[in-house]
C-alpha positions as CSV (number, residue, x, y, z in Angstrom):
1,X,94.5,88.1,98.0
2,X,98.1,87.7,96.9
3,X,100.6,88.8,99.5
4,X,102.6,90.8,96.9
5,X,99.6,92.8,95.8
6,X,98.6,93.4,99.5
7,X,102.2,94.6,100.3
8,X,102.2,97.0,97.3
9,X,98.8,98.4,98.3
10,X,99.9,99.0,101.9
11,X,103.1,100.7,100.8
12,X,101.1,103.0,98.4
13,X,98.7,103.8,101.2
14,X,101.5,104.6,103.6
15,X,103.2,106.9,101.1
16,X,99.9,108.7,100.4
17,X,99.2,109.2,104.1
18,X,102.8,110.5,104.6
19,X,102.4,113.0,101.9
20,X,99.1,114.2,103.4
21,X,100.7,114.6,106.9
22,X,103.6,116.5,105.4
23,X,101.3,118.8,103.5
24,X,99.1,119.5,106.5
25,X,102.2,120.2,108.7
26,X,103.5,122.7,106.1
27,X,100.0,124.3,105.9
28,X,99.8,124.6,109.7
29,X,103.3,126.1,109.9
30,X,102.4,128.7,107.2
31,X,99.2,129.7,109.1
32,X,101.2,129.9,112.4
33,X,103.8,132.1,110.9
34,X,101.2,134.4,109.3
35,X,99.3,134.8,112.5
36,X,102.2,135.3,114.9
37,X,102.3,138.9,116.1
38,X,104.7,138.6,119.0
39,X,105.4,141.8,120.7
40,X,107.2,140.2,123.7
41,X,110.2,138.1,122.9
42,X,111.0,135.4,125.5
43,X,114.7,134.7,125.3
44,X,115.2,136.4,122.0
45,X,112.7,134.3,120.0
46,X,109.0,134.1,119.5
47,X,107.4,131.5,121.8
48,X,105.4,130.2,118.8
49,X,108.5,129.1,117.0
50,X,109.0,126.3,119.4
51,X,108.3,123.0,117.8
52,X,107.2,119.8,119.5
53,X,108.9,116.6,118.8
54,X,106.9,113.9,116.9
């Protein structure tokens, strides 16, 4: 297989996987926000709002 074609295929696959991860992250954040019913605020913010670093 030609190296140029292989490189283009890999780049397209990486972009596609990146879009899927971005979409799933937004979907999870939406569900988390909808399901958060915090009655006790720790330090003035909801404990579910803390985000982990990638």
